[in-house]
TIMI-2910 file (N, C-alpha, C, CB; in pm, 1 decimal, decimal comma, always signed):
<rs>
+----------+----------+----------+----------+----------+----------+----------+----------+----------+----------+----------+----------+------+
!      n_x !      n_y !      n_z !     ca_x !     ca_y !     ca_z !      c_x !      c_y !      c_z !     cb_x !     cb_y !     cb_z ! resn !
+----------+----------+----------+----------+----------+----------+----------+----------+----------+----------+----------+----------+------+
!  +2234,9 !    +32,6 !  +1825,7 !  +2317,5 !    -81,8 !  +1791,4 !  +2289,4 !   -122,1 !  +1646,5 !  +2291,0 !   -200,3 !  +1888,4 !  Unk !
!  +2392,6 !   -143,3 !  +1571,3 !  +2380,1 !   -183,2 !  +1432,1 !  +2371,7 !   -335,1 !  +1424,1 !  +2498,9 !   -130,1 !  +1348,3 !  Unk !
!  +2272,4 !   -380,7 !  +1351,1 !  +2251,6 !   -524,5 !  +1335,9 !  +2341,3 !   -576,6 !  +1223,8 !  +2102,1 !   -556,4 !  +1306,3 !  Unk !
!  +2414,7 !   -683,4 !  +1248,7 !  +2501,5 !   -743,1 !  +1148,5 !  +2439,3 !   -874,6 !  +1103,1 !  +2645,4 !   -765,3 !  +1204,3 !  Unk !
!  +2418,4 !   -887,3 !   +972,9 !  +2356,6 !  -1007,8 !   +918,0 !  +2451,3 !  -1074,7 !   +820,0 !  +2223,0 !   -974,4 !   +849,2 !  Unk !
!  +2443,2 !  -1206,7 !   +812,9 !  +2521,4 !  -1277,5 !   +711,8 !  +2456,5 !  -1258,3 !   +575,3 !  +2533,3 !  -1428,6 !   +746,2 !  Unk !
!  +2524,4 !  -1301,9 !   +471,3 !  +2476,4 !  -1279,0 !   +334,1 !  +2337,5 !  -1337,5 !   +311,5 !  +2573,9 !  -1339,0 !   +233,6 !  Unk !
!  +2315,7 !  -1461,2 !   +355,0 !  +2185,8 !  -1525,9 !   +332,0 !  +2073,8 !  -1449,8 !   +402,6 !  +2188,9 !  -1672,4 !   +380,6 !  Unk !
!  +2100,4 !  -1402,3 !   +523,7 !  +1999,3 !  -1325,4 !   +597,4 !  +1972,8 !  -1191,2 !   +531,1 !  +2043,8 !  -1303,8 !   +742,3 !  Unk !
!  +2078,5 !  -1128,3 !   +480,7 !  +2061,3 !   -999,9 !   +410,6 !  +1978,1 !  -1019,3 !   +284,2 !  +2199,1 !   -937,8 !   +374,8 !  Unk !
!  +2006,1 !  -1126,5 !   +209,4 !  +1929,3 !  -1155,1 !    +88,5 !  +1783,3 !  -1182,4 !   +123,4 !  +1989,6 !  -1275,0 !    +13,1 !  Unk !
!  +1758,7 !  -1260,1 !   +228,7 !  +1622,0 !  -1287,8 !   +271,5 !  +1550,5 !  -1159,7 !   +310,3 !  +1621,2 !  -1386,0 !   +388,5 !  Unk !
!  +1619,5 !  -1070,1 !   +378,9 !  +1560,1 !   -942,8 !   +418,6 !  +1517,6 !   -862,9 !   +295,3 !  +1659,3 !   -861,1 !   +504,0 !  Unk !
!  +1600,7 !   -860,5 !   +191,3 !  +1565,2 !   -789,7 !    +68,3 !  +1444,3 !   -853,8 !     +0,7 !  +1684,2 !   -787,4 !    -28,2 !  Unk !
!  +1440,0 !   -986,8 !     -0,5 !  +1324,7 !  -1056,4 !    -57,8 !  +1198,9 !  -1028,1 !    +22,9 !  +1350,6 !  -1207,5 !    -64,1 !  Unk !
!  +1210,1 !  -1025,0 !   +153,3 !  +1094,8 !   -994,9 !   +238,9 !  +1047,0 !   -852,1 !   +215,7 !  +1130,4 !  -1015,7 !   +387,8 !  Unk !
!  +1139,9 !   -759,0 !   +205,7 !  +1101,6 !   -620,1 !   +179,4 !  +1031,1 !   -608,5 !    +44,8 !  +1225,1 !   -528,2 !   +182,8 !  Unk !
!  +1080,8 !   -677,7 !    -55,9 !  +1017,3 !   -675,9 !   -187,4 !   +875,5 !   -732,8 !   -180,0 !  +1101,4 !   -755,4 !   -288,5 !  Unk !
!   +857,6 !   -839,9 !   -103,2 !   +724,9 !   -900,6 !    -88,8 !   +628,5 !   -804,3 !    -18,7 !   +734,6 !  -1033,3 !    -10,0 !  Unk !
!   +676,5 !   -730,7 !    +80,5 !   +590,8 !   -633,6 !   +149,0 !   +552,4 !   -519,2 !    +56,2 !   +661,1 !   -578,6 !   +273,6 !  Unk !
!   +646,7 !   -473,4 !    -25,6 !   +615,6 !   -367,8 !   -122,5 !   +510,7 !   -417,7 !   -223,3 !   +744,9 !   -321,6 !   -196,7 !  Unk !
!   +523,3 !   -543,1 !   -265,3 !   +425,6 !   -601,9 !   -358,1 !   +287,9 !   -610,1 !   -292,9 !   +471,3 !   -742,4 !   -403,6 !  Unk !
!   +283,7 !   -647,4 !   -166,1 !   +157,8 !   -654,6 !    -92,6 !    +87,6 !   -519,0 !    -93,7 !   +182,2 !   -701,2 !    +52,1 !  Unk !
!   +162,4 !   -412,6 !    -69,0 !   +105,7 !   -277,4 !    -70,3 !    +54,2 !   -243,0 !   -209,7 !   +210,9 !   -173,7 !    -25,0 !  Unk !
!   +131,2 !   -275,4 !   -312,9 !    +88,3 !   -246,3 !   -450,3 !    -38,8 !   -323,4 !   -486,1 !   +200,4 !   -280,9 !   -549,8 !  Unk !
!    -45,9 !   -448,4 !   -445,8 !   -164,8 !   -528,9 !   -475,0 !   -287,7 !   -476,1 !   -401,8 !   -140,4 !   -674,8 !   -436,9 !  Unk !
!   -268,7 !   -422,9 !   -281,3 !   -379,6 !   -362,8 !   -207,9 !   -438,7 !   -247,4 !   -289,3 !   -332,7 !   -313,1 !    -68,3 !  Unk !
!   -353,8 !   -158,2 !   -338,3 !   -402,3 !    -46,9 !   -420,1 !   -473,3 !    -95,5 !   -545,1 !   -287,3 !    +43,9 !   -458,8 !  Unk !
!   -417,2 !   -196,5 !   -609,3 !   -479,3 !   -253,2 !   -729,2 !   -616,3 !   -311,1 !   -696,1 !   -389,1 !   -361,8 !   -791,0 !  Unk !
!   -625,2 !   -386,8 !   -587,4 !   -751,8 !   -449,4 !   -549,3 !   -859,3 !   -345,3 !   -521,9 !   -732,5 !   -537,5 !   -426,4 !  Unk !
!   -822,7 !   -236,3 !   -455,5 !   -919,2 !   -131,2 !   -424,7 !   -958,0 !    -57,0 !   -551,7 !   -861,9 !    -33,3 !   -320,5 !  Unk !
!   -859,4 !    -12,7 !   -627,9 !   -887,0 !    +68,5 !   -746,6 !   -962,3 !     -8,3 !   -854,7 !   -757,6 !   +121,4 !   -803,5 !  Unk !
!   -935,5 !   -137,6 !   -866,0 !  -1002,5 !   -219,4 !   -968,3 !  -1124,8 !   -293,4 !   -915,1 !   -905,1 !   -319,5 !  -1025,6 !  Unk !
!  -1157,5 !   -269,7 !   -788,5 !  -1275,2 !   -332,3 !   -726,2 !  -1268,6 !   -484,7 !   -737,1 !  -1404,9 !   -280,4 !   -791,8 !  Unk !
!  -1158,6 !   -539,9 !   -685,3 !  -1134,9 !   -684,3 !   -690,2 !  -1140,8 !   -742,9 !   -548,9 !   -997,6 !   -715,4 !   -756,3 !  Unk !
!  -1260,8 !   -773,7 !   -499,8 !  -1271,5 !   -823,5 !   -361,7 !  -1198,5 !   -955,7 !   -337,8 !  -1416,6 !   -840,5 !   -325,6 !  Unk !
!  -1190,1 !  -1042,3 !   -436,8 !  -1120,4 !  -1169,3 !   -417,3 !   -971,0 !  -1145,0 !   -397,4 !  -1144,0 !  -1263,4 !   -537,5 !  Unk !
!   -912,8 !  -1056,3 !   -479,7 !   -772,3 !  -1022,0 !   -461,8 !   -751,7 !   -956,6 !   -326,0 !   -724,0 !   -928,7 !   -574,5 !  Unk !
!   -838,4 !   -865,4 !   -290,3 !   -828,6 !   -797,7 !   -161,5 !   -827,6 !   -899,1 !    -47,4 !   -944,7 !   -698,6 !   -143,9 !  Unk !
!   -919,9 !   -993,2 !    -51,7 !   -926,4 !  -1094,9 !    +53,2 !   -799,8 !  -1177,7 !    +62,9 !  -1043,4 !  -1185,5 !    +29,4 !  Unk !
!   -736,8 !  -1202,9 !    -50,8 !   -615,0 !  -1284,8 !    -50,2 !   -497,6 !  -1215,2 !    +17,7 !   -576,7 !  -1321,0 !   -192,0 !  Unk !
!   -508,4 !  -1086,1 !    +39,7 !   -398,4 !  -1009,4 !    +99,0 !   -401,0 !  -1009,4 !   +251,7 !   -402,8 !   -866,9 !    +49,1 !  Unk !
!   -511,5 !  -1056,7 !   +310,1 !   -528,4 !  -1052,9 !   +455,3 !   -531,1 !  -1193,9 !   +513,5 !   -657,1 !   -977,9 !   +492,5 !  Unk !
!   -472,5 !  -1209,5 !   +631,0 !   -481,3 !  -1335,7 !   +704,3 !   -624,8 !  -1354,1 !   +752,6 !   -380,9 !  -1338,6 !   +824,5 !  Unk !
!   -662,1 !  -1476,5 !   +781,2 !   -798,3 !  -1504,3 !   +828,7 !   -833,4 !  -1422,7 !   +953,0 !   -813,8 !  -1653,1 !   +859,0 !  Unk !
!   -735,5 !  -1401,3 !  +1040,0 !   -762,0 !  -1330,0 !  +1165,2 !   -715,4 !  -1183,8 !  +1161,5 !   -694,1 !  -1402,1 !  +1280,3 !  Unk !
!   -702,0 !  -1127,3 !  +1042,1 !   -655,7 !   -988,9 !  +1027,4 !   -754,5 !   -890,7 !  +1088,6 !   -633,8 !   -955,3 !   +879,7 !  Unk !
!   -702,0 !   -777,6 !  +1128,9 !   -784,7 !   -666,2 !  +1174,5 !   -749,3 !   -545,2 !  +1090,2 !   -763,9 !   -637,0 !  +1327,4 !  Unk !
!   -851,0 !   -472,7 !  +1049,5 !   -832,6 !   -356,9 !   +962,5 !   -905,6 !   -238,4 !  +1023,2 !   -883,7 !   -385,6 !   +818,1 !  Unk !
!   -841,2 !   -124,1 !  +1021,0 !   -908,4 !     -7,1 !  +1073,8 !   -834,7 !   +120,9 !  +1041,7 !   -925,2 !    -19,9 !  +1221,7 !  Unk !
!   -905,1 !   +230,5 !  +1055,7 !   -846,2 !   +361,9 !  +1036,8 !   -819,2 !   +423,5 !  +1173,7 !   -939,0 !   +453,3 !   +951,5 !  Unk !
!   -729,6 !   +519,5 !  +1177,4 !   -692,3 !   +583,4 !  +1302,6 !   -813,2 !   +648,0 !  +1370,0 !   -583,7 !   +687,7 !  +1278,3 !  Unk !
!   -902,9 !   +706,2 !  +1289,5 !  -1019,9 !   +773,7 !  +1347,4 !  -1130,8 !   +676,6 !  +1385,6 !  -1074,2 !   +876,0 !  +1249,8 !  Unk !
!  -1114,2 !   +548,2 !  +1356,8 !  -1212,1 !   +448,1 !  +1395,4 !  -1330,7 !   +433,6 !  +1302,2 !  -1261,2 !   +478,8 !  +1528,7 !  Unk !
!  -1335,5 !   +514,4 !  +1195,8 !  -1447,7 !   +507,8 !  +1102,0 !  -1448,2 !   +374,5 !  +1027,6 !  -1441,1 !   +624,4 !  +1001,8 !  Unk !
!  -1331,2 !   +329,7 !   +987,6 !  -1320,2 !   +201,5 !   +917,7 !  -1268,4 !    +99,3 !  +1017,5 !  -1225,6 !   +211,4 !   +791,9 !  Unk !
!  -1346,1 !     -8,5 !  +1037,3 !  -1304,4 !   -111,9 !  +1130,3 !  -1368,6 !   -243,8 !  +1089,3 !  -1342,2 !    -74,6 !  +1276,0 !  Unk !
!  -1284,4 !   -346,9 !  +1081,5 !  -1334,1 !   -481,2 !  +1052,2 !  -1234,3 !   -582,1 !  +1108,1 !  -1355,4 !   -502,1 !   +898,1 !  Unk !
!  -1285,6 !   -694,2 !  +1155,7 !  -1201,2 !   -800,8 !  +1209,9 !  -1229,3 !   -930,0 !  +1135,3 !  -1225,0 !   -819,2 !  +1361,9 !  Unk !
!  -1124,4 !   -989,5 !  +1080,7 !  -1136,2 !  -1113,6 !  +1003,5 !  -1143,7 !  -1084,6 !   +855,2 !  -1259,0 !  -1192,9 !  +1047,3 !  Unk !
!  -1084,4 !  -1174,6 !   +777,4 !  -1078,7 !  -1157,3 !   +632,3 !  -1216,8 !  -1134,5 !   +570,7 !  -1014,0 !  -1278,5 !   +568,6 !  Unk !
!  -1313,7 !  -1216,4 !   +607,8 !  -1448,3 !  -1204,0 !   +550,0 !  -1509,9 !  -1069,2 !   +582,4 !  -1539,2 !  -1316,0 !   +600,8 !  Unk !
!  -1495,7 !  -1023,4 !   +705,5 !  -1551,2 !   -893,6 !   +745,5 !  -1482,6 !   -778,9 !   +672,0 !  -1537,6 !   -874,2 !   +896,9 !  Unk !
!  -1352,9 !   -791,8 !   +649,1 !  -1280,1 !   -688,0 !   +575,7 !  -1330,3 !   -679,6 !   +432,2 !  -1128,3 !   -716,0 !   +577,6 !  Unk !
!  -1343,8 !   -794,4 !   +367,1 !  -1393,1 !   -795,3 !   +229,0 !  -1536,3 !   -742,6 !   +223,6 !  -1386,2 !   -938,1 !   +169,4 !  Unk !
!  -1620,1 !   -783,2 !   +318,0 !  -1758,4 !   -732,7 !   +321,7 !  -1761,1 !   -582,1 !   +340,7 !  -1837,9 !   -800,8 !   +434,1 !  Unk !
!  -1674,3 !   -531,3 !   +428,4 !  -1665,5 !   -386,3 !   +448,7 !  -1634,4 !   -317,4 !   +316,0 !  -1557,1 !   -351,8 !   +554,7 !  Unk !
!  -1535,8 !   -369,6 !   +244,0 !  -1497,9 !   -306,6 !   +117,7 !  -1603,8 !   -323,5 !     +9,7 !  -1367,1 !   -363,4 !    +69,1 !  Unk !
!  -1674,4 !   -433,4 !     +8,6 !  -1784,3 !   -446,8 !    -88,1 !  -1884,7 !   -332,4 !    -67,8 !  -1855,4 !   -585,8 !    -72,9 !  Unk !
!  -1913,8 !   -299,7 !    +57,5 !  -2001,9 !   -187,1 !    +87,2 !  -1942,5 !    -55,2 !    +40,4 !  -2030,7 !   -180,6 !   +236,0 !  Unk !
!  -1813,1 !    -37,2 !    +62,1 !  -1746,1 !    +85,5 !    +17,6 !  -1747,2 !    +95,2 !   -134,8 !  -1601,0 !    +90,2 !    +70,2 !  Unk !
!  -1720,9 !    -16,1 !   -202,5 !  -1718,4 !    -15,6 !   -348,9 !  -1852,3 !    +30,8 !   -405,6 !  -1684,0 !   -155,6 !   -402,5 !  Unk !
!  -1960,0 !     -4,1 !   -338,2 !  -2094,3 !    +29,2 !   -387,6 !  -2120,5 !   +179,8 !   -386,1 !  -2200,0 !    -42,1 !   -303,6 !  Unk !
!  -2049,6 !   +254,7 !   -301,5 !  -2076,6 !   +398,5 !   -291,4 !  -1962,5 !   +487,4 !   -338,7 !  -2108,9 !   +432,8 !   -150,5 !  Unk !
!  -1844,0 !   +429,6 !   -356,6 !  -1729,1 !   +510,0 !   -397,9 !  -1728,9 !   +535,1 !   -548,2 !  -1599,6 !   +441,4 !   -356,7 !  Unk !
!  -1680,0 !   +649,8 !   -584,3 !  -1648,8 !   +675,5 !   -724,3 !  -1512,9 !   +613,6 !   -753,6 !  -1649,6 !   +829,1 !   -756,5 !  Unk !
!  -1452,5 !   +650,7 !   -865,5 !  -1320,2 !   +596,8 !   -898,7 !  -1218,2 !   +631,3 !   -790,4 !  -1272,8 !   +650,7 !  -1034,8 !  Unk !
!  -1126,5 !   +540,3 !   -766,0 !  -1017,3 !   +565,5 !   -672,1 !   -884,8 !   +536,4 !   -740,4 !  -1032,9 !   +479,3 !   -543,8 !  Unk !
!   -783,0 !   +606,1 !   -695,3 !   -648,1 !   +589,4 !   -748,5 !   -551,5 !   +596,3 !   -630,6 !   -614,3 !   +698,9 !   -857,2 !  Unk !
!   -492,3 !   +483,5 !   -596,1 !   -399,6 !   +477,1 !   -483,4 !   -256,4 !   +492,1 !   -535,2 !   -416,5 !   +343,4 !   -404,7 !  Unk !
!   -182,1 !   +582,9 !   -474,4 !    -42,5 !   +606,9 !   -508,9 !    +41,5 !   +593,1 !   -382,7 !    -23,5 !   +747,6 !   -573,8 !  Unk !
!   +134,8 !   +500,0 !   -384,0 !   +222,4 !   +483,2 !   -268,4 !   +353,9 !   +555,0 !   -294,8 !   +246,9 !   +332,9 !   -237,9 !  Unk !
!   +415,6 !   +595,5 !   -186,4 !   +542,3 !   +668,5 !   -194,9 !   +649,5 !   +588,0 !   -121,5 !   +529,0 !   +813,1 !   -134,4 !  Unk !
!   +682,5 !   +628,5 !     -2,7 !   +789,8 !   +561,5 !    +70,9 !   +737,9 !   +445,4 !   +155,5 !   +862,0 !   +661,4 !   +159,9 !  Unk !
!   +824,2 !   +347,5 !   +170,6 !   +799,6 !   +233,1 !   +258,9 !   +909,2 !   +236,6 !   +364,6 !   +798,7 !    +94,7 !   +179,3 !  Unk !
!   +873,7 !   +266,4 !   +487,9 !   +970,0 !   +270,1 !   +597,5 !   +951,1 !   +143,3 !   +679,8 !   +952,1 !   +399,1 !   +686,0 !  Unk !
!  +1034,3 !    +44,8 !   +653,6 !  +1018,7 !    -87,0 !   +715,0 !  +1126,8 !   -112,0 !   +818,7 !  +1022,0 !   -196,5 !   +608,6 !  Unk !
!  +1085,5 !   -169,9 !   +929,6 !  +1177,4 !   -210,1 !  +1035,6 !  +1157,0 !   -358,6 !  +1061,2 !  +1155,0 !   -126,3 !  +1166,2 !  Unk !
!  +1263,3 !   -435,1 !  +1052,9 !  +1256,2 !   -578,2 !  +1077,9 !  +1305,9 !   -606,1 !  +1219,1 !  +1338,9 !   -657,5 !   +973,2 !  Unk !
!  +1238,1 !   -695,5 !  +1287,3 !  +1274,5 !   -731,2 !  +1423,2 !  +1410,1 !   -801,0 !  +1424,3 !  +1166,8 !   -821,0 !  +1486,3 !  Unk !
!  +1495,5 !   -759,4 !  +1516,1 !  +1624,1 !   -825,9 !  +1533,6 !  +1606,8 !   -959,9 !  +1604,2 !  +1720,2 !   -736,5 !  +1612,5 !  Unk !
!  +1494,0 !   -977,0 !  +1674,3 !  +1469,3 !  -1098,8 !  +1751,6 !  +1393,8 !  -1206,4 !  +1675,2 !  +1393,3 !  -1064,7 !  +1874,9 !  Unk !
!  +1315,4 !  -1165,2 !  +1574,9 !  +1231,2 !  -1260,7 !  +1502,2 !  +1223,1 !  -1218,2 !  +1356,1 !  +1088,5 !  -1269,8 !  +1565,3 !  Unk !
!  +1281,8 !  -1295,7 !  +1268,1 !  +1286,1 !  -1263,1 !  +1125,4 !  +1147,7 !  -1259,8 !  +1060,9 !  +1372,9 !  -1363,2 !  +1052,9 !  Unk !
!  +1046,3 !  -1311,6 !  +1130,7 !   +910,6 !  -1313,6 !  +1077,1 !   +829,2 !  -1191,1 !  +1115,7 !   +839,8 !  -1436,9 !  +1123,5 !  Unk !
!   +890,8 !  -1095,5 !  +1183,3 !   +818,6 !   -976,8 !  +1228,8 !   +879,9 !   -851,4 !  +1168,0 !   +819,7 !   -967,9 !  +1382,7 !  Unk !
!   +793,1 !   -769,9 !  +1110,2 !   +834,0 !   -639,2 !  +1058,4 !   +722,3 !   -540,4 !  +1087,4 !   +865,8 !   -645,2 !   +904,5 !  Unk !
!   +759,2 !   -417,5 !  +1107,7 !   +662,3 !   -309,9 !  +1123,9 !   +703,0 !   -198,7 !  +1028,7 !   +655,5 !   -258,9 !  +1272,8 !  Unk !
!   +610,7 !   -107,2 !  +1004,4 !   +647,8 !     +1,4 !   +917,1 !   +536,5 !    +96,8 !   +888,1 !   +698,8 !    -51,3 !   +792,2 !  Unk !
!   +570,2 !   +194,1 !   +806,0 !   +477,0 !   +297,2 !   +761,9 !   +491,2 !   +310,4 !   +610,1 !   +504,1 !   +434,7 !   +834,6 !  Unk !
!   +377,6 !   +314,7 !   +542,7 !   +375,9 !   +341,9 !   +398,7 !   +311,9 !   +478,1 !   +380,6 !   +298,2 !   +230,1 !   +318,0 !  Unk !
!   +384,9 !   +570,1 !   +319,6 !   +324,4 !   +698,4 !   +288,6 !   +257,1 !   +686,4 !   +153,3 !   +429,8 !   +813,4 !   +289,6 !  Unk !
!   +137,1 !   +742,2 !   +144,4 !    +58,4 !   +726,9 !    +22,7 !    -50,4 !   +832,8 !    +18,2 !     -3,0 !   +585,9 !    +14,3 !  Unk !
!   -112,8 !   +843,8 !    -96,5 !   -235,0 !   +922,0 !   -106,6 !   -327,1 !   +853,0 !   -206,4 !   -205,1 !  +1069,3 !   -149,6 !  Unk !
!   -454,7 !   +880,3 !   -193,4 !   -551,4 !   +820,2 !   -285,7 !   -660,3 !   +920,7 !   -315,8 !   -612,0 !   +690,1 !   -227,1 !  Unk !
+----------+----------+----------+----------+----------+----------+----------+----------+----------+----------+----------+----------+------+
</rs>
Protein backbone atom coordinates (compact mmCIF):
# COMPACT_ATOMS: atom_id res chain seq x y z
CA UNK A 1 0.00 0.00 0.00
CA UNK A 2 1.34 3.41 -0.95
CA UNK A 3 1.22 6.01 1.78
CA UNK A 4 -0.24 9.37 0.74
CA UNK A 5 0.91 12.41 2.70
CA UNK A 6 -0.11 16.04 2.53
CA UNK A 7 2.49 18.69 1.68
CA UNK A 8 3.27 19.61 5.30
CA UNK A 9 3.76 15.95 6.24
CA UNK A 10 5.97 15.35 3.21
CA UNK A 11 8.10 18.38 4.11
CA UNK A 12 8.37 17.18 7.73
CA UNK A 13 9.43 13.74 6.51
CA UNK A 14 12.23 15.31 4.44
CA UNK A 15 13.36 17.37 7.43
CA UNK A 16 13.31 14.28 9.64
CA UNK A 17 15.33 12.31 7.09
CA UNK A 18 17.87 15.13 6.90
CA UNK A 19 18.14 15.18 10.71
CA UNK A 20 18.76 11.41 10.78
CA UNK A 21 21.47 11.72 8.11
CA UNK A 22 23.08 14.50 10.20
CA UNK A 23 22.96 12.27 13.29
CA UNK A 24 24.86 9.55 11.41
CA UNK A 25 27.44 12.07 10.16
CA UNK A 26 27.96 13.48 13.66
CA UNK A 27 28.47 9.96 15.02
CA UNK A 28 31.34 9.41 12.58
CA UNK A 29 32.80 12.80 13.44
CA UNK A 30 32.58 12.11 17.18
CA UNK A 31 34.34 8.76 16.82
CA UNK A 32 37.01 9.89 14.36
CA UNK A 33 37.81 13.08 16.28
CA UNK A 34 37.59 11.41 19.70
CA UNK A 35 34.86 13.75 20.96
CA UNK A 36 33.11 11.94 23.83
CA UNK A 37 30.91 14.93 24.69
CA UNK A 38 29.59 15.13 21.13
CA UNK A 39 29.13 11.36 21.09
CA UNK A 40 27.10 11.49 24.30
CA UNK A 41 24.86 14.20 22.89
CA UNK A 42 23.78 11.86 20.09
CA UNK A 43 22.25 9.24 22.41
CA UNK A 44 19.14 9.37 24.59
CA UNK A 45 19.67 8.80 28.31
CA UNK A 46 18.16 5.32 28.02
CA UNK A 47 19.86 4.37 24.72
CA UNK A 48 21.25 0.91 24.13
CA UNK A 49 24.26 0.35 21.91
CA UNK A 50 25.65 -2.90 20.65
CA UNK A 51 27.14 -4.86 17.81
CA UNK A 52 25.52 -7.86 16.16
CA UNK A 53 28.23 -10.19 17.50
CA UNK A 54 27.71 -8.89 21.04
CA UNK A 55 31.30 -7.70 21.47
CA UNK A 56 30.22 -4.09 21.86
CA UNK A 57 27.40 -3.57 24.33
CA UNK A 58 26.40 -0.69 26.58
CA UNK A 59 23.13 0.54 28.08
CA UNK A 60 22.56 4.21 28.89
CA UNK A 61 24.26 7.33 27.59
CA UNK A 62 26.95 7.35 30.29
CA UNK A 63 27.82 3.69 29.74
CA UNK A 64 28.03 4.23 25.98
CA UNK A 65 30.41 7.18 26.38
CA UNK A 66 32.49 5.24 28.93
CA UNK A 67 32.67 2.30 26.51
CA UNK A 68 33.98 4.58 23.78
CA UNK A 69 36.46 6.31 26.08
CA UNK A 70 37.97 2.84 26.60
CA UNK A 71 37.97 2.19 22.85
CA UNK A 72 39.58 5.57 22.13
CA UNK A 73 42.46 4.68 24.45
CA UNK A 74 43.42 1.64 22.35
CA UNK A 75 42.32 2.51 18.82
CA UNK A 76 44.55 4.01 16.20
CA UNK A 77 43.13 6.56 13.76
CA UNK A 78 39.64 5.83 12.47
CA UNK A 79 37.82 7.10 9.41
CA UNK A 80 34.08 6.49 9.13
CA UNK A 81 32.51 6.68 5.67
CA UNK A 82 28.76 6.36 5.26
CA UNK A 83 27.07 5.39 2.04
CA UNK A 84 23.35 4.73 1.73
CA UNK A 85 20.65 5.51 4.27
CA UNK A 86 17.64 3.21 3.86
CA UNK A 87 14.99 4.78 6.08
CA UNK A 88 11.44 3.62 6.69
CA UNK A 89 9.01 5.88 8.51
CA UNK A 90 6.08 4.40 10.40
CA UNK A 91 2.71 5.03 8.80
CA UNK A 92 1.15 4.85 12.28
CA UNK A 93 3.49 7.14 14.22
CA UNK A 94 5.43 10.02 12.66
CA UNK A 95 7.93 9.81 15.54
CA UNK A 96 9.12 6.32 14.61
CA UNK A 97 11.59 5.41 11.88
CA UNK A 98 13.79 2.41 11.30
CA UNK A 99 16.56 1.86 8.85
CA UNK A 100 19.95 0.68 7.78
CA UNK A 101 23.04 2.79 7.10
CA UNK A 102 25.66 1.17 4.94
CA UNK A 103 29.14 2.29 5.86
CA UNK A 104 32.71 1.27 6.38
CA UNK A 105 35.40 2.48 8.73
